[in-house]
C-alpha positions as a Markdown table, in Angstrom:
| # | Residue | x | y | z |
|---|---|---|---|---|
| 1 | Met | 74.5 | -17.6 | 58.1 |
| 2 | Ala | 74.6 | -20.9 | 56.5 |
| 3 | Asn | 78.3 | -22.1 | 55.7 |
| 4 | Phe | 79.1 | -24.5 | 52.3 |
| 5 | Cys | 81.2 | -27.3 | 52.2 |
| 6 | Lys | 84.4 | -26.3 | 49.9 |
| 7 | Gln | 84.6 | -29.6 | 48.9 |
| 8 | Cys | 81.1 | -30.7 | 47.4 |
| 9 | Gly | 78.9 | -27.5 | 48.3 |
| 10 | Ala | 76.8 | -29.0 | 50.5 |
| 11 | Pro | 75.6 | -26.6 | 53.2 |
| 12 | Leu | 76.9 | -27.1 | 56.4 |
| 13 | Asp | 75.5 | -26.1 | 60.0 |
| 14 | Pro | 78.1 | -23.6 | 62.0 |
| 15 | Ala | 78.2 | -26.4 | 64.6 |
| 16 | Met | 78.9 | -29.3 | 62.2 |
| 17 | Arg | 82.9 | -30.1 | 62.4 |
| 18 | Phe | 82.6 | -32.5 | 59.4 |
| 19 | Cys | 80.7 | -32.2 | 56.0 |
| 20 | Pro | 77.7 | -34.7 | 56.2 |
| 21 | Glu | 78.0 | -35.4 | 52.4 |
| 22 | Cys | 82.0 | -35.8 | 51.7 |
| 23 | Gly | 83.8 | -36.0 | 55.4 |
| 24 | Thr | 85.6 | -33.1 | 55.2 |
| 25 | Leu | 86.9 | -30.9 | 58.0 |
| 26 | Met | 84.8 | -28.1 | 58.5 |
| 27 | Glu | 87.3 | -26.1 | 59.8 |
| 28 | Glu | 89.2 | -26.7 | 56.6 |
| 29 | Asn | 86.5 | -26.5 | 54.4 |
| 30 | Val | 84.3 | -23.9 | 54.9 |
| 31 | Thr | 83.0 | -21.3 | 52.5 |
| 32 | Pro | 80.4 | -18.4 | 53.5 |
| 33 | Ala | 77.3 | -18.2 | 51.9 |
| 34 | Pro | 76.8 | -15.3 | 49.4 |
| 35 | Lys | 75.9 | -12.0 | 50.6 |
| 36 | Gly | 72.1 | -12.2 | 49.4 |
| 37 | Ser | 71.6 | -15.7 | 48.9 |
| 38 | Gly | 69.2 | -16.1 | 51.3 |
| 39 | Asp | 66.5 | -13.3 | 49.7 |
| 40 | Ala | 67.3 | -14.8 | 46.1 |
| 41 | Lys | 66.3 | -18.3 | 47.4 |
| 42 | Lys | 63.0 | -16.4 | 48.6 |
| 43 | Trp | 62.2 | -14.5 | 45.5 |
| 44 | Ile | 62.6 | -17.9 | 43.4 |
| 45 | Leu | 60.0 | -19.9 | 45.9 |
| 46 | Val | 57.9 | -16.8 | 45.1 |
| 47 | Ala | 58.2 | -16.9 | 41.7 |
| 48 | Leu | 57.7 | -21.0 | 41.4 |
| 49 | Thr | 54.7 | -20.4 | 43.6 |
| 50 | Val | 53.0 | -18.2 | 41.7 |
| 51 | Ile | 53.9 | -20.4 | 38.7 |
| 52 | Leu | 52.4 | -23.4 | 40.3 |
| 53 | Val | 49.4 | -21.8 | 41.5 |
| 54 | Gly | 48.5 | -19.9 | 38.0 |
| 55 | Gly | 49.4 | -22.9 | 36.0 |
| 56 | Gly | 47.4 | -25.1 | 38.2 |
| 57 | Gly | 44.4 | -22.6 | 38.0 |
| 58 | Trp | 45.0 | -22.7 | 34.0 |
| 59 | Tyr | 44.8 | -26.5 | 33.8 |
| 60 | Leu | 41.7 | -26.7 | 36.2 |
| 61 | Gly | 40.1 | -24.0 | 33.8 |
| 62 | Arg | 41.1 | -25.7 | 30.9 |
| 63 | Ser | 39.9 | -28.9 | 31.9 |
| 64 | Gly | 36.3 | -27.7 | 32.6 |
| 65 | Lys | 35.6 | -25.7 | 29.3 |
| 66 | Thr | 35.6 | -26.3 | 25.6 |
| 67 | Asp | 37.1 | -24.0 | 23.3 |
| 68 | Ala | 33.6 | -21.6 | 22.7 |
| 69 | Pro | 33.5 | -18.5 | 21.7 |
| 70 | Ala | 32.7 | -15.7 | 24.0 |
| 71 | Gln | 29.3 | -15.4 | 24.7 |
| 72 | Ser | 27.5 | -13.1 | 22.4 |
| 73 | Ala | 24.8 | -10.7 | 23.6 |
| 74 | Val | 22.2 | -11.6 | 20.8 |
| 75 | Pro | 20.0 | -14.1 | 22.1 |
| 76 | Ile | 20.2 | -17.3 | 21.1 |
| 77 | Val | 16.6 | -19.1 | 19.4 |
| 78 | Pro | 16.5 | -22.8 | 21.1 |
| 79 | Ala | 17.0 | -25.4 | 18.7 |
| 80 | Ser | 14.0 | -27.8 | 17.8 |
| 81 | Pro | 13.6 | -30.5 | 20.5 |
| 82 | Lys | 14.6 | -34.2 | 19.4 |
| 83 | Thr | 13.5 | -37.0 | 19.8 |
| 84 | Ser | 15.4 | -40.2 | 20.6 |
| 85 | Ala | 16.1 | -41.0 | 16.7 |
| 86 | Gly | 17.8 | -37.4 | 16.7 |
| 87 | Asn | 15.3 | -36.2 | 14.4 |
| 88 | Ser | 13.6 | -32.9 | 15.2 |
| 89 | Ala | 9.8 | -33.4 | 17.0 |
| 90 | Pro | 7.0 | -32.9 | 14.6 |
| 91 | Val | 5.2 | -29.4 | 14.8 |
| 92 | Ala | 1.7 | -30.0 | 16.4 |
| 93 | Ala | -0.8 | -29.0 | 13.4 |
| 94 | Pro | -3.3 | -26.4 | 14.3 |
| 95 | Ile | -6.8 | -28.2 | 15.7 |
| 96 | Glu | -9.2 | -27.4 | 12.8 |
| 97 | Asp | -12.8 | -26.8 | 13.6 |
| 98 | Pro | -14.4 | -30.0 | 13.3 |
| 99 | Arg | -18.1 | -28.4 | 12.4 |
| 100 | Ser | -19.2 | -28.2 | 8.8 |
| 101 | Asn | -19.6 | -25.1 | 7.0 |
| 102 | Phe | -23.3 | -25.5 | 7.2 |
| 103 | Glu | -23.1 | -25.6 | 10.6 |
| 104 | Lys | -21.1 | -22.9 | 11.2 |
| 105 | Ala | -23.3 | -20.6 | 8.9 |
| 106 | Ala | -26.6 | -22.1 | 10.9 |
| 107 | Glu | -24.8 | -20.9 | 14.2 |
| 108 | Glu | -24.1 | -17.5 | 12.8 |
| 109 | Leu | -27.4 | -16.9 | 11.7 |
| 110 | Ala | -28.5 | -18.0 | 15.2 |
| 111 | Lys | -26.8 | -14.9 | 16.4 |
| 112 | Tyr | -29.3 | -12.7 | 14.5 |
| 113 | Gly | -32.4 | -14.7 | 15.7 |
| 114 | Leu | -32.8 | -16.4 | 12.6 |
| 115 | Arg | -33.0 | -20.4 | 12.4 |
| 116 | Tyr | -32.5 | -22.2 | 8.8 |
| 117 | Asn | -32.1 | -25.7 | 7.8 |
| 118 | Val | -28.9 | -24.9 | 5.6 |
| 119 | Asp | -29.1 | -26.8 | 2.5 |
| 120 | Ala | -26.2 | -25.0 | 0.6 |
| 121 | Thr | -24.1 | -22.2 | 1.7 |
| 122 | Ser | -21.2 | -19.8 | 0.4 |
| 123 | Tyr | -19.6 | -19.9 | 3.8 |
| 124 | Gly | -15.8 | -19.6 | 4.1 |
| 125 | His | -15.5 | -18.1 | 0.7 |
| 126 | Ser | -15.1 | -13.9 | 2.1 |
| 127 | Pro | -14.7 | -12.9 | 5.3 |
| 128 | Asp | -16.9 | -10.3 | 4.4 |
| 129 | Gly | -20.0 | -12.4 | 4.6 |
| 130 | Phe | -21.9 | -15.7 | 3.3 |
| 131 | Met | -24.9 | -16.6 | 1.8 |
| 132 | Val | -27.2 | -19.3 | 2.7 |
| 133 | Leu | -30.1 | -21.6 | 0.8 |
| 134 | Asp | -32.3 | -23.4 | 3.2 |
| 135 | Met | -34.4 | -26.8 | 2.4 |
| 136 | Glu | -37.7 | -24.5 | 2.0 |
| 137 | Gly | -35.8 | -22.6 | -0.6 |
| 138 | Ala | -35.4 | -19.1 | 1.7 |
| 139 | Leu | -32.1 | -17.5 | 0.5 |
| 140 | Val | -30.3 | -15.2 | 3.0 |
| 141 | Ile | -27.3 | -13.1 | 3.4 |
| 142 | Val | -25.2 | -12.1 | 6.2 |
| 143 | Asp | -22.9 | -8.7 | 5.6 |
| 144 | Arg | -20.5 | -8.9 | 8.5 |
| 145 | Val | -18.9 | -5.6 | 7.5 |
| 146 | Asn | -21.9 | -3.6 | 8.2 |
| 147 | Gln | -23.7 | -6.0 | 10.5 |
| 148 | Gln | -26.8 | -6.5 | 8.5 |
| 149 | Val | -28.9 | -9.5 | 7.6 |
| 150 | Ala | -31.2 | -9.8 | 4.7 |
| 151 | Ser | -33.3 | -12.4 | 3.1 |
| 152 | Ile | -33.9 | -12.2 | -0.5 |
| 153 | Lys | -36.3 | -12.5 | -3.0 |
| 154 | Met | -35.5 | -12.8 | -6.6 |
| 155 | Gly | -37.6 | -10.1 | -8.8 |
| 156 | Lys | -38.7 | -10.3 | -12.5 |
| 157 | Ser | -35.0 | -10.5 | -13.8 |
| 158 | Met | -34.9 | -14.2 | -12.7 |
| 159 | Gly | -38.8 | -15.2 | -14.1 |
| 160 | Pro | -41.0 | -18.0 | -13.0 |
| 161 | Lys | -37.6 | -19.9 | -11.5 |
| 162 | Gly | -37.1 | -17.3 | -8.9 |
| 163 | Val | -34.6 | -18.1 | -6.2 |
| 164 | Asn | -33.8 | -21.2 | -8.2 |
| 165 | Gly | -32.9 | -19.3 | -11.2 |
| 166 | Ile | -29.6 | -18.7 | -9.3 |
| 167 | Leu | -28.4 | -21.6 | -9.9 |
| 168 | Asp | -28.4 | -21.5 | -13.6 |
| 169 | Ile | -26.6 | -18.1 | -13.5 |
| 170 | Pro | -22.9 | -20.0 | -13.8 |
| 171 | Lys | -24.0 | -20.8 | -17.1 |
| 172 | Gln | -23.8 | -17.5 | -18.2 |
| 173 | Arg | -20.1 | -17.3 | -17.8 |
| 174 | Tyr | -19.7 | -18.2 | -21.9 |
| 175 | Lys | -22.3 | -15.8 | -22.7 |
| 176 | Pro | -20.2 | -12.3 | -23.3 |
| 177 | Gly | -21.5 | -8.7 | -22.0 |
| 178 | Ser | -23.4 | -7.5 | -18.9 |
| 179 | His | -26.0 | -9.3 | -17.3 |
| 180 | Val | -28.8 | -8.2 | -14.9 |
| 181 | Leu | -30.3 | -9.6 | -11.8 |
| 182 | Ile | -32.7 | -7.4 | -9.3 |
| 183 | Pro | -33.1 | -9.1 | -6.0 |
| 184 | Gln | -35.3 | -8.1 | -3.8 |
| 185 | Phe | -33.7 | -7.6 | -0.1 |
| 186 | Arg | -35.6 | -7.8 | 2.8 |
| 187 | Ile | -32.9 | -6.0 | 5.6 |
| 188 | Tyr | -34.1 | -6.9 | 9.0 |
| 189 | Asp | -33.7 | -4.0 | 12.0 |
| 190 | Ala | -32.5 | -1.8 | 9.1 |
| 191 | Val | -31.1 | 1.6 | 9.4 |
| 192 | Arg | -33.4 | 4.7 | 7.9 |
| 193 | Asp | -30.5 | 6.2 | 6.1 |
| 194 | Asn | -29.9 | 8.4 | 2.6 |
| 195 | Asp | -31.5 | 5.2 | 0.9 |
| 196 | Ala | -34.4 | 4.5 | 2.6 |
| 197 | Glu | -36.6 | 6.4 | -0.1 |
| 198 | Tyr | -35.9 | 3.3 | -2.0 |
| 199 | Gly | -38.6 | 0.7 | -1.9 |
| 200 | Thr | -40.7 | 0.1 | 1.0 |
| 201 | Trp | -40.8 | -0.5 | 4.7 |
| 202 | Glu | -42.7 | -2.9 | 7.1 |
| 203 | Gly | -41.3 | -1.6 | 10.6 |
| 204 | Thr | -37.9 | -2.1 | 10.7 |
| 205 | Thr | -37.8 | -4.3 | 7.7 |
| 206 | His | -36.5 | -2.3 | 4.9 |
| 207 | Lys | -37.9 | -4.3 | 1.4 |
| 208 | Phe | -35.1 | -3.0 | -0.5 |
| 209 | Pro | -34.7 | -3.9 | -4.5 |
| 210 | Ile | -31.3 | -3.2 | -6.2 |
| 211 | Tyr | -31.0 | -3.6 | -9.8 |
| 212 | Cys | -27.6 | -5.2 | -10.4 |
| 213 | Leu | -25.6 | -5.1 | -13.7 |
| 214 | Tyr | -22.6 | -7.9 | -13.7 |
| 215 | Glu | -20.2 | -9.5 | -15.8 |
| 216 | Phe | -17.8 | -12.4 | -15.8 |
| 217 | Asp | -13.8 | -11.8 | -15.8 |
| 218 | Glu | -11.3 | -14.6 | -17.5 |
| 219 | Ala | -11.6 | -17.1 | -14.4 |
| 220 | Gly | -15.4 | -17.0 | -14.3 |
| 221 | Asn | -15.8 | -14.7 | -11.6 |
| 222 | Ile | -18.5 | -12.3 | -11.0 |
| 223 | Val | -17.5 | -8.6 | -11.6 |
| 224 | Pro | -20.4 | -6.3 | -10.2 |
| 225 | Gly | -21.1 | -3.6 | -12.1 |
| 226 | Met | -23.7 | -0.2 | -11.9 |
| 227 | Leu | -26.0 | -0.7 | -9.0 |
| 228 | Thr | -29.2 | 1.3 | -8.9 |
| 229 | Ser | -32.8 | 1.3 | -7.2 |
| 230 | Gly | -35.9 | 2.8 | -7.2 |
| 231 | Lys | -39.2 | 3.9 | -5.3 |
| 232 | Gly | -42.0 | 1.6 | -3.9 |
| 233 | Ala | -42.6 | -2.2 | -4.0 |
| 234 | Asn | -42.5 | -2.4 | -7.8 |
| 235 | Pro | -40.3 | 0.5 | -9.1 |
| 236 | Ser | -41.5 | 0.8 | -13.0 |
| 237 | His | -37.6 | 1.9 | -13.6 |
| 238 | Tyr | -34.7 | 1.7 | -11.4 |
| 239 | Gln | -32.8 | 5.5 | -11.9 |
| 240 | Gly | -31.9 | 6.0 | -8.4 |
| 241 | Val | -28.3 | 5.8 | -7.5 |
| 242 | Leu | -27.3 | 3.9 | -4.3 |
| 243 | Lys | -26.2 | 6.8 | -1.6 |
| 244 | Glu | -24.9 | 4.5 | 1.3 |
| 245 | Gln | -22.0 | 2.4 | 1.3 |
| 246 | Arg | -23.5 | 0.0 | 3.3 |
| 247 | Ser | -26.0 | -0.5 | 0.3 |
| 248 | Val | -23.4 | -1.1 | -2.1 |
| 249 | Asp | -21.9 | -3.5 | 0.1 |
| 250 | Leu | -24.3 | -5.7 | 0.8 |
| 251 | Ala | -25.2 | -5.7 | -3.5 |
| 252 | Asn | -21.7 | -6.5 | -4.5 |
| 253 | Leu | -21.6 | -9.7 | -1.7 |
| 254 | Phe | -24.7 | -10.8 | -3.2 |
| 255 | Leu | -23.4 | -10.8 | -6.8 |
| 256 | Thr | -19.9 | -12.1 | -5.4 |
| 257 | Glu | -21.2 | -15.2 | -3.4 |
| 258 | Ile | -23.6 | -16.4 | -6.0 |
| 259 | Ile | -20.9 | -19.0 | -8.0 |
| 260 | Pro | -19.7 | -20.5 | -4.5 |
| 261 | Leu | -23.2 | -20.7 | -3.2 |
| 262 | Cys | -23.6 | -22.5 | -6.8 |
| 263 | Asp | -20.6 | -25.0 | -6.2 |
| 264 | Ser | -21.9 | -25.5 | -2.7 |
| 265 | Cys | -25.2 | -27.2 | -4.5 |
| 266 | Asn | -23.9 | -28.8 | -7.0 |
| 267 | Arg | -21.5 | -30.6 | -4.0 |
| 268 | Arg | -24.9 | -31.5 | -2.4 |
């Protein structure tokens, strides 16, 4: 057990005769170490070790991270990429189809085995279909909803002008009341449905006249009205109500695509 100098309190080895610090004779200067002092020192050393280790770990942890909040479980949307100037990188614009509406219309007609030199078209106006006027004066309509294609011959409602009389239809915007058109549809690969009794047939081609009433709204757009038909190649009257939705869709598409087709003609 270690002894301590009574004079200066320095620890003394039992073999020493004099205090190495103050030189006092050991026999006259021995104070026994207080009981339990060894255990106290041991616990003090343990406590110091814990404090040093814990403090060092805290310092290392603090030196390697910021005071960022705890990570949320909600996914974080990455920010827009930055350029070297610090601004957000521009978003690439969608690639536009370089083909003209004329080319697109011709390609879609070709899928039905039809070849036309498109001179004007309403292509792009409606997702339900479009009309085409070719350089020979032929008028063709594509009904995408019912997957049917028809050429159109204008009946007596257009007089001697025939198909070209369609170009005068926008002038009717300023005339109040109802107007009439009687297009003669030649529907290719037609289905013999409940409207098969109207008009005539040539094989699978249905020559189908439809009496179309229409008006104009305040914006100058055509609003379809009553649709009827009759029997034979040149019906004397049109009192037959259309029974098939595909027939109604075809006639309404024809009416609503007239103005866009005329606009295309005027831009030539």
